[in-house]
Biopython code that builds the backbone (N, CA, C, O; Angstrom):
import numpy as np
from Bio.PDB.StructureBuilder import StructureBuilder

atoms = [
    (1, "UNK", "N", (83.541, 129.363, 60.854)),
    (1, "UNK", "CA", (84.657, 128.599, 61.388)),
    (1, "UNK", "C", (84.673, 127.209, 60.771)),
    (1, "UNK", "O", (83.636, 126.648, 60.417)),
    (2, "UNK", "N", (85.829, 126.696, 60.659)),
    (2, "UNK", "CA", (85.990, 125.370, 60.071)),
    (2, "UNK", "C", (86.245, 124.356, 61.177)),
    (2, "UNK", "O", (87.218, 124.461, 61.923)),
    (3, "UNK", "N", (85.362, 123.381, 61.270)),
    (3, "UNK", "CA", (85.523, 122.314, 62.253)),
    (3, "UNK", "C", (85.796, 121.011, 61.527)),
    (3, "UNK", "O", (85.181, 120.718, 60.502)),
    (4, "UNK", "N", (86.714, 120.238, 62.060)),
    (4, "UNK", "CA", (87.033, 118.945, 61.464)),
    (4, "UNK", "C", (86.055, 117.898, 61.973)),
    (4, "UNK", "O", (85.643, 117.911, 63.133)),
    (5, "UNK", "N", (85.702, 117.009, 61.090)),
    (5, "UNK", "CA", (84.808, 115.931, 61.494)),
    (5, "UNK", "C", (85.577, 114.914, 62.330)),
    (5, "UNK", "O", (86.808, 114.887, 62.321)),
    (6, "UNK", "N", (84.852, 114.103, 63.031)),
    (6, "UNK", "CA", (85.462, 113.063, 63.862)),
    (6, "UNK", "C", (86.300, 112.113, 63.002)),
    (6, "UNK", "O", (87.381, 111.686, 63.406)),
    (7, "UNK", "N", (85.785, 111.790, 61.814)),
    (7, "UNK", "CA", (86.505, 110.891, 60.912)),
    (7, "UNK", "C", (87.813, 111.514, 60.444)),
    (7, "UNK", "O", (88.830, 110.827, 60.342)),
    (8, "UNK", "N", (87.789, 112.820, 60.157)),
    (8, "UNK", "CA", (89.000, 113.516, 59.714)),
    (8, "UNK", "C", (90.040, 113.543, 60.831)),
    (8, "UNK", "O", (91.224, 113.316, 60.582)),
    (9, "UNK", "N", (89.606, 113.820, 62.056)),
    (9, "UNK", "CA", (90.530, 113.823, 63.195)),
    (9, "UNK", "C", (91.140, 112.446, 63.396)),
    (9, "UNK", "O", (92.339, 112.327, 63.646)),
    (10, "UNK", "N", (90.322, 111.406, 63.288)),
    (10, "UNK", "CA", (90.807, 110.032, 63.458)),
    (10, "UNK", "C", (91.802, 109.674, 62.358)),
    (10, "UNK", "O", (92.817, 109.029, 62.623)),
    (11, "UNK", "N", (91.518, 110.087, 61.133)),
    (11, "UNK", "CA", (92.418, 109.817, 60.011)),
    (11, "UNK", "C", (93.768, 110.498, 60.233)),
    (11, "UNK", "O", (94.812, 109.884, 60.013)),
    (12, "UNK", "N", (93.756, 111.758, 60.666)),
    (12, "UNK", "CA", (94.996, 112.490, 60.924)),
    (12, "UNK", "C", (95.782, 111.857, 62.067)),
    (12, "UNK", "O", (97.009, 111.783, 62.020)),
    (13, "UNK", "N", (95.072, 111.406, 63.081)),
    (13, "UNK", "CA", (95.739, 110.760, 64.214)),
    (13, "UNK", "C", (96.423, 109.473, 63.773)),
    (13, "UNK", "O", (97.560, 109.209, 64.163)),
    (14, "UNK", "N", (95.738, 108.670, 62.962)),
    (14, "UNK", "CA", (96.329, 107.426, 62.467)),
    (14, "UNK", "C", (97.521, 107.690, 61.559)),
    (14, "UNK", "O", (98.507, 106.955, 61.605)),
    (15, "UNK", "N", (97.444, 108.733, 60.732)),
    (15, "UNK", "CA", (98.573, 109.095, 59.874)),
    (15, "UNK", "C", (99.783, 109.489, 60.713)),
    (15, "UNK", "O", (100.914, 109.129, 60.384)),
    (16, "UNK", "N", (99.549, 110.225, 61.792)),
    (16, "UNK", "CA", (100.638, 110.623, 62.679)),
    (16, "UNK", "C", (101.276, 109.404, 63.336)),
    (16, "UNK", "O", (102.501, 109.304, 63.409)),
    (17, "UNK", "N", (100.451, 108.482, 63.810)),
    (17, "UNK", "CA", (100.968, 107.262, 64.441)),
    (17, "UNK", "C", (101.791, 106.459, 63.449)),
    (17, "UNK", "O", (102.875, 105.982, 63.785)),
    (18, "UNK", "N", (101.283, 106.303, 62.220)),
    (18, "UNK", "CA", (102.020, 105.565, 61.193)),
    (18, "UNK", "C", (103.341, 106.245, 60.864)),
    (18, "UNK", "O", (104.347, 105.574, 60.637)),
    (19, "UNK", "N", (103.343, 107.569, 60.838)),
    (19, "UNK", "CA", (104.562, 108.323, 60.567)),
    (19, "UNK", "C", (105.601, 108.092, 61.665)),
    (19, "UNK", "O", (106.779, 107.879, 61.380)),
    (20, "UNK", "N", (105.153, 108.135, 62.918)),
    (20, "UNK", "CA", (106.067, 107.903, 64.045)),
    (20, "UNK", "C", (106.612, 106.480, 64.001)),
    (20, "UNK", "O", (107.806, 106.264, 64.209)),
    (21, "UNK", "N", (105.741, 105.509, 63.730)),
    (21, "UNK", "CA", (106.192, 104.116, 63.638)),
    (21, "UNK", "C", (107.190, 103.939, 62.501)),
    (21, "UNK", "O", (108.170, 103.209, 62.651)),
    (22, "UNK", "N", (106.957, 104.596, 61.365)),
    (22, "UNK", "CA", (107.889, 104.493, 60.240)),
    (22, "UNK", "C", (109.253, 105.071, 60.623)),
    (22, "UNK", "O", (110.289, 104.501, 60.281)),
    (23, "UNK", "N", (109.252, 106.197, 61.329)),
    (23, "UNK", "CA", (110.515, 106.780, 61.800)),
    (23, "UNK", "C", (111.233, 105.820, 62.744)),
    (23, "UNK", "O", (112.454, 105.680, 62.676)),
    (24, "UNK", "N", (110.483, 105.161, 63.622)),
    (24, "UNK", "CA", (111.088, 104.216, 64.563)),
    (24, "UNK", "C", (111.632, 102.987, 63.835)),
    (24, "UNK", "O", (112.649, 102.428, 64.246)),
    (25, "UNK", "N", (110.967, 102.564, 62.761)),
    (25, "UNK", "CA", (111.475, 101.448, 61.956)),
    (25, "UNK", "C", (112.789, 101.850, 61.302)),
    (25, "UNK", "O", (113.745, 101.075, 61.296)),
    (26, "UNK", "N", (112.840, 103.060, 60.752)),
    (26, "UNK", "CA", (114.062, 103.547, 60.107)),
    (26, "UNK", "C", (115.207, 103.679, 61.107)),
    (26, "UNK", "O", (116.367, 103.474, 60.751)),
    (27, "UNK", "N", (114.888, 104.018, 62.352)),
    (27, "UNK", "CA", (115.915, 104.148, 63.393)),
    (27, "UNK", "C", (116.326, 102.805, 63.976)),
    (27, "UNK", "O", (117.295, 102.736, 64.732)),
    (28, "UNK", "N", (115.611, 101.739, 63.642)),
    (28, "UNK", "CA", (115.952, 100.411, 64.138)),
    (28, "UNK", "C", (115.363, 100.077, 65.495)),
    (28, "UNK", "O", (115.781, 99.103, 66.121)),
    (29, "UNK", "N", (114.406, 100.860, 65.962)),
    (29, "UNK", "CA", (113.797, 100.611, 67.267)),
    (29, "UNK", "C", (112.625, 99.643, 67.176)),
    (29, "UNK", "O", (112.324, 98.933, 68.135)),
    (30, "UNK", "N", (111.968, 99.614, 66.025)),
    (30, "UNK", "CA", (110.756, 98.815, 65.836)),
    (30, "UNK", "C", (110.897, 98.012, 64.550)),
    (30, "UNK", "O", (111.529, 98.462, 63.595)),
    (31, "UNK", "N", (110.304, 96.820, 64.532)),
    (31, "UNK", "CA", (110.233, 96.033, 63.295)),
    (31, "UNK", "C", (108.777, 95.713, 62.998)),
    (31, "UNK", "O", (107.911, 95.803, 63.868)),
    (32, "UNK", "N", (108.528, 95.339, 61.755)),
    (32, "UNK", "CA", (107.179, 94.937, 61.339)),
    (32, "UNK", "C", (107.296, 93.575, 60.677)),
    (32, "UNK", "O", (108.060, 93.403, 59.727)),
    (33, "UNK", "N", (106.538, 92.606, 61.177)),
    (33, "UNK", "CA", (106.634, 91.252, 60.627)),
    (33, "UNK", "C", (105.744, 91.090, 59.395)),
    (33, "UNK", "O", (105.064, 92.027, 58.976)),
    (34, "UNK", "N", (105.763, 89.880, 58.821)),
    (34, "UNK", "CA", (105.019, 89.627, 57.584)),
    (34, "UNK", "C", (103.507, 89.737, 57.759)),
    (34, "UNK", "O", (102.786, 89.910, 56.775)),
    (35, "UNK", "N", (103.018, 89.639, 58.984)),
    (35, "UNK", "CA", (101.581, 89.769, 59.248)),
    (35, "UNK", "C", (101.154, 91.215, 59.489)),
    (35, "UNK", "O", (99.970, 91.494, 59.676)),
    (36, "UNK", "N", (102.117, 92.127, 59.484)),
    (36, "UNK", "CA", (101.804, 93.533, 59.703)),
    (36, "UNK", "C", (101.840, 93.956, 61.156)),
    (36, "UNK", "O", (101.460, 95.080, 61.486)),
    (37, "UNK", "N", (102.297, 93.063, 62.033)),
    (37, "UNK", "CA", (102.392, 93.395, 63.456)),
    (37, "UNK", "C", (103.709, 94.103, 63.741)),
    (37, "UNK", "O", (104.727, 93.828, 63.107)),
    (38, "UNK", "N", (103.674, 95.012, 64.697)),
    (38, "UNK", "CA", (104.866, 95.748, 65.098)),
    (38, "UNK", "C", (105.455, 95.122, 66.355)),
    (38, "UNK", "O", (104.741, 94.528, 67.163)),
    (39, "UNK", "N", (106.771, 95.265, 66.506)),
    (39, "UNK", "CA", (107.439, 94.778, 67.703)),
    (39, "UNK", "C", (108.701, 95.577, 67.955)),
    (39, "UNK", "O", (109.221, 96.237, 67.055)),
    (40, "UNK", "N", (109.191, 95.516, 69.180)),
    (40, "UNK", "CA", (110.422, 96.222, 69.540)),
    (40, "UNK", "C", (111.637, 95.365, 69.216)),
    (40, "UNK", "O", (111.640, 94.160, 69.464)),
    (41, "UNK", "N", (112.663, 95.990, 68.663)),
    (41, "UNK", "CA", (113.942, 95.309, 68.499)),
    (41, "UNK", "C", (114.676, 95.377, 69.834)),
    (41, "UNK", "O", (114.213, 96.032, 70.768)),
    (42, "UNK", "N", (115.820, 94.702, 69.927)),
    (42, "UNK", "CA", (116.617, 94.790, 71.158)),
    (42, "UNK", "C", (117.031, 96.232, 71.424)),
    (42, "UNK", "O", (117.012, 96.699, 72.563)),
    (43, "UNK", "N", (117.405, 96.928, 70.353)),
    (43, "UNK", "CA", (117.783, 98.331, 70.480)),
    (43, "UNK", "C", (116.585, 99.161, 70.966)),
    (43, "UNK", "O", (116.724, 100.017, 71.840)),
    (44, "UNK", "N", (115.416, 98.895, 70.390)),
    (44, "UNK", "CA", (114.204, 99.611, 70.795)),
    (44, "UNK", "C", (113.852, 99.361, 72.247)),
    (44, "UNK", "O", (113.376, 100.257, 72.944)),
    (45, "UNK", "N", (114.090, 98.132, 72.703)),
    (45, "UNK", "CA", (113.830, 97.798, 74.102)),
    (45, "UNK", "C", (114.762, 98.580, 75.025)),
    (45, "UNK", "O", (114.340, 99.070, 76.073)),
    (46, "UNK", "N", (116.032, 98.695, 74.630)),
    (46, "UNK", "CA", (116.988, 99.482, 75.428)),
    (46, "UNK", "C", (116.560, 100.947, 75.495)),
    (46, "UNK", "O", (116.618, 101.571, 76.555)),
    (47, "UNK", "N", (116.132, 101.489, 74.359)),
    (47, "UNK", "CA", (115.678, 102.882, 74.324)),
    (47, "UNK", "C", (114.456, 103.059, 75.231)),
    (47, "UNK", "O", (114.365, 104.032, 75.979)),
    (48, "UNK", "N", (113.521, 102.112, 75.157)),
    (48, "UNK", "CA", (112.313, 102.193, 75.994)),
    (48, "UNK", "C", (112.673, 102.143, 77.476)),
    (48, "UNK", "O", (112.104, 102.880, 78.281)),
    (49, "UNK", "N", (113.623, 101.270, 77.840)),
    (49, "UNK", "CA", (114.046, 101.186, 79.241)),
    (49, "UNK", "C", (114.684, 102.486, 79.696)),
    (49, "UNK", "O", (114.438, 102.942, 80.812)),
    (50, "UNK", "N", (115.510, 103.091, 78.833)),
    (50, "UNK", "CA", (116.141, 104.364, 79.187)),
    (50, "UNK", "C", (115.090, 105.449, 79.397)),
    (50, "UNK", "O", (115.181, 106.235, 80.341)),
    (51, "UNK", "N", (114.097, 105.490, 78.517)),
    (51, "UNK", "CA", (113.050, 106.510, 78.649)),
    (51, "UNK", "C", (112.242, 106.298, 79.919)),
    (51, "UNK", "O", (111.853, 107.261, 80.580)),
    (52, "UNK", "N", (111.987, 105.037, 80.265)),
    (52, "UNK", "CA", (111.252, 104.755, 81.501)),
    (52, "UNK", "C", (112.071, 105.179, 82.708)),
    (52, "UNK", "O", (111.531, 105.755, 83.652)),
    (53, "UNK", "N", (113.371, 104.900, 82.686)),
    (53, "UNK", "CA", (114.228, 105.314, 83.806)),
    (53, "UNK", "C", (114.269, 106.824, 83.921)),
    (53, "UNK", "O", (114.217, 107.369, 85.024)),
    (54, "UNK", "N", (114.361, 107.502, 82.786)),
    (54, "UNK", "CA", (114.386, 108.961, 82.816)),
    (54, "UNK", "C", (113.073, 109.497, 83.373)),
    (54, "UNK", "O", (113.070, 110.481, 84.112)),
    (55, "UNK", "N", (111.965, 108.864, 83.029)),
    (55, "UNK", "CA", (110.674, 109.269, 83.576)),
    (55, "UNK", "C", (110.622, 109.062, 85.074)),
    (55, "UNK", "O", (110.083, 109.895, 85.803)),
    (56, "UNK", "N", (111.183, 107.948, 85.539)),
    (56, "UNK", "CA", (111.227, 107.669, 86.969)),
    (56, "UNK", "C", (112.066, 108.728, 87.664)),
    (56, "UNK", "O", (111.683, 109.236, 88.718)),
    (57, "UNK", "N", (113.219, 109.065, 87.074)),
    (57, "UNK", "CA", (114.096, 110.066, 87.666)),
    (57, "UNK", "C", (113.403, 111.427, 87.721)),
    (57, "UNK", "O", (113.510, 112.140, 88.719)),
    (58, "UNK", "N", (112.701, 111.783, 86.660)),
    (58, "UNK", "CA", (111.990, 113.066, 86.645)),
    (58, "UNK", "C", (110.928, 113.106, 87.739)),
    (58, "UNK", "O", (110.747, 114.137, 88.387)),
    (59, "UNK", "N", (110.226, 112.000, 87.949)),
    (59, "UNK", "CA", (109.215, 111.961, 89.015)),
    (59, "UNK", "C", (109.868, 112.100, 90.384)),
    (59, "UNK", "O", (109.314, 112.754, 91.268)),
    (60, "UNK", "N", (111.055, 111.487, 90.575)),
    (60, "UNK", "CA", (111.743, 111.595, 91.857)),
    (60, "UNK", "C", (112.192, 113.028, 92.107)),
    (60, "UNK", "O", (112.098, 113.524, 93.230)),
    (61, "UNK", "N", (112.681, 113.693, 91.061)),
    (61, "UNK", "CA", (113.110, 115.086, 91.202)),
    (61, "UNK", "C", (111.911, 115.964, 91.548)),
    (61, "UNK", "O", (112.010, 116.835, 92.413)),
    (62, "UNK", "N", (110.772, 115.741, 90.877)),
    (62, "UNK", "CA", (109.562, 116.504, 91.195)),
    (62, "UNK", "C", (109.135, 116.279, 92.639)),
    (62, "UNK", "O", (108.734, 117.219, 93.325)),
    (63, "UNK", "N", (109.221, 115.042, 93.098)),
    (63, "UNK", "CA", (108.855, 114.724, 94.473)),
    (63, "UNK", "C", (109.772, 115.445, 95.458)),
    (63, "UNK", "O", (109.307, 115.975, 96.468)),
    (64, "UNK", "N", (111.075, 115.466, 95.165)),
    (64, "UNK", "CA", (112.014, 116.179, 96.033)),
    (64, "UNK", "C", (111.716, 117.676, 96.056)),
    (64, "UNK", "O", (111.761, 118.302, 97.115)),
    (65, "UNK", "N", (111.411, 118.251, 94.891)),
    (65, "UNK", "CA", (111.093, 119.677, 94.839)),
    (65, "UNK", "C", (109.840, 119.988, 95.646)),
    (65, "UNK", "O", (109.802, 120.967, 96.391)),
    (66, "UNK", "N", (108.812, 119.151, 95.496)),
    (66, "UNK", "CA", (107.574, 119.385, 96.249)),
    (66, "UNK", "C", (107.820, 119.249, 97.749)),
    (66, "UNK", "O", (107.280, 120.025, 98.537)),
    (67, "UNK", "N", (108.633, 118.269, 98.149)),
    (67, "UNK", "CA", (108.943, 118.083, 99.563)),
    (67, "UNK", "C", (109.687, 119.293, 100.099)),
    (67, "UNK", "O", (109.373, 119.779, 101.185)),
    (68, "UNK", "N", (110.666, 119.784, 99.356)),
    (68, "UNK", "CA", (111.450, 120.943, 99.784)),
    (68, "UNK", "C", (110.538, 122.161, 99.901)),
    (68, "UNK", "O", (110.630, 122.919, 100.867)),
    (69, "UNK", "N", (109.658, 122.347, 98.918)),
    (69, "UNK", "CA", (108.755, 123.499, 98.965)),
    (69, "UNK", "C", (107.815, 123.400, 100.165)),
    (69, "UNK", "O", (107.516, 124.414, 100.796)),
    (70, "UNK", "N", (107.349, 122.202, 100.485)),
    (70, "UNK", "CA", (106.466, 122.021, 101.637)),
    (70, "UNK", "C", (107.208, 122.335, 102.927)),
    (70, "UNK", "O", (106.666, 122.987, 103.820)),
    (71, "UNK", "N", (108.453, 121.870, 103.025)),
    (71, "UNK", "CA", (109.224, 122.080, 104.253)),
    (71, "UNK", "C", (109.564, 123.552, 104.456)),
    (71, "UNK", "O", (109.681, 124.009, 105.592)),
    (72, "UNK", "N", (109.724, 124.296, 103.364)),
    (72, "UNK", "CA", (110.129, 125.695, 103.464)),
    (72, "UNK", "C", (108.979, 126.647, 103.126)),
    (72, "UNK", "O", (109.224, 127.787, 102.734)),
    (73, "UNK", "N", (107.748, 126.203, 103.271)),
    (73, "UNK", "CA", (106.595, 126.989, 102.845)),
    (73, "UNK", "C", (106.401, 128.259, 103.663)),
    (73, "UNK", "O", (105.836, 129.228, 103.155)),
    (74, "UNK", "N", (106.848, 128.283, 104.903)),
    (74, "UNK", "CA", (106.627, 129.448, 105.747)),
    (74, "UNK", "C", (107.724, 130.485, 105.660)),
    (74, "UNK", "O", (107.578, 131.585, 106.192)),
    (75, "UNK", "N", (108.818, 130.157, 105.002)),
    (75, "UNK", "CA", (109.938, 131.090, 104.937)),
    (75, "UNK", "C", (109.684, 132.160, 103.887)),
    (75, "UNK", "O", (109.079, 131.904, 102.846)),
    (76, "UNK", "N", (110.152, 133.345, 104.180)),
    (76, "UNK", "CA", (110.037, 134.427, 103.212)),
    (76, "UNK", "C", (111.380, 134.633, 102.539)),
    (76, "UNK", "O", (112.432, 134.338, 103.106)),
    (77, "UNK", "N", (111.323, 135.137, 101.337)),
    (77, "UNK", "CA", (112.559, 135.387, 100.596)),
    (77, "UNK", "C", (113.219, 136.650, 101.141)),
    (77, "UNK", "O", (112.592, 137.705, 101.229)),
    (78, "UNK", "N", (114.476, 136.527, 101.501)),
    (78, "UNK", "CA", (115.228, 137.658, 102.033)),
    (78, "UNK", "C", (116.437, 137.927, 101.146)),
    (78, "UNK", "O", (117.022, 137.006, 100.575)),
    (79, "UNK", "N", (116.793, 139.163, 101.042)),
    (79, "UNK", "CA", (117.948, 139.553, 100.256)),
    (79, "UNK", "C", (119.238, 139.249, 101.000)),
    (79, "UNK", "O", (119.220, 138.650, 102.075)),
    (80, "UNK", "N", (120.366, 139.668, 100.416)),
    (80, "UNK", "CA", (121.676, 139.408, 101.022)),
    (80, "UNK", "C", (121.828, 140.099, 102.373)),
    (80, "UNK", "O", (122.551, 139.621, 103.247)),
    (81, "UNK", "N", (121.144, 141.220, 102.535)),
    (81, "UNK", "CA", (121.255, 141.966, 103.792)),
    (81, "UNK", "C", (120.299, 141.458, 104.866)),
    (81, "UNK", "O", (120.270, 142.005, 105.969)),
    (82, "UNK", "N", (119.509, 140.410, 104.563)),
    (82, "UNK", "CA", (118.607, 139.832, 105.549)),
    (82, "UNK", "C", (117.274, 140.541, 105.659)),
    (82, "UNK", "O", (116.512, 140.264, 106.585)),
    (83, "UNK", "N", (116.965, 141.449, 104.740)),
    (83, "UNK", "CA", (115.713, 142.195, 104.773)),
    (83, "UNK", "C", (114.690, 141.489, 103.890)),
    (83, "UNK", "O", (114.974, 141.127, 102.748)),
    (84, "UNK", "N", (113.489, 141.303, 104.448)),
    (84, "UNK", "CA", (112.392, 140.684, 103.704)),
    (84, "UNK", "C", (112.011, 141.599, 102.544)),
    (84, "UNK", "O", (111.826, 142.802, 102.725)),
    (85, "UNK", "N", (111.895, 141.011, 101.341)),
    (85, "UNK", "CA", (111.617, 141.818, 100.161)),
    (85, "UNK", "C", (110.212, 142.416, 100.174)),
    (85, "UNK", "O", (110.004, 143.497, 99.623)),
    (86, "UNK", "N", (109.244, 141.739, 100.790)),
    (86, "UNK", "CA", (107.865, 142.235, 100.775)),
    (86, "UNK", "C", (107.607, 143.255, 101.881)),
    (86, "UNK", "O", (107.114, 144.350, 101.613)),
    (87, "UNK", "N", (107.939, 142.900, 103.119)),
    (87, "UNK", "CA", (107.568, 143.762, 104.244)),
    (87, "UNK", "C", (108.674, 144.723, 104.657)),
    (87, "UNK", "O", (108.402, 145.735, 105.303)),
    (88, "UNK", "N", (109.905, 144.426, 104.299)),
    (88, "UNK", "CA", (111.017, 145.273, 104.706)),
    (88, "UNK", "C", (111.538, 144.953, 106.089)),
    (88, "UNK", "O", (112.444, 145.627, 106.579)),
    (89, "UNK", "N", (110.972, 143.915, 106.743)),
    (89, "UNK", "CA", (111.425, 143.518, 108.079)),
    (89, "UNK", "C", (112.798, 142.877, 107.995)),
    (89, "UNK", "O", (113.125, 142.173, 107.039)),
    (90, "UNK", "N", (113.589, 143.140, 109.022)),
    (90, "UNK", "CA", (114.904, 142.524, 109.112)),
    (90, "UNK", "C", (114.788, 141.252, 109.927)),
    (90, "UNK", "O", (113.996, 141.185, 110.867)),
    (91, "UNK", "N", (115.557, 140.260, 109.583)),
    (91, "UNK", "CA", (115.504, 138.961, 110.250)),
    (91, "UNK", "C", (116.047, 139.013, 111.647)),
    (91, "UNK", "O", (116.070, 137.996, 112.339)),
]
sb = StructureBuilder()
sb.init_structure("model")
sb.init_model(0)
sb.init_chain("A")
sb.init_seg("    ")
for serial, (resi, resn, name, xyz) in enumerate(atoms, 1):
    if name == "N":
        sb.init_residue(resn, " ", resi, " ")
    sb.init_atom(name, np.array(xyz, "f"), 0.0, 1.0, " ", f" {name:<3s}", serial, name[0])
structure = sb.get_structure()
């Protein structure tokens, strides 16, 4: 079996990060100053805020789903005729 060394994994990880940063620079989300430091443009900041809001919304939806599942945990699934699919009991 072929195993990658720690140095090889680190090199690949850094190449991936640099590739993503280069794509973000091309999209106008990130800039690089003369010292080699990266920063967000105004556009990049707007994109970051949107992604954070979407993450917040996704967490709220997950919370609602978990709450609904907890509240309805004892109910069994019944078909249109009111018969329990597992036991065959009628409601």
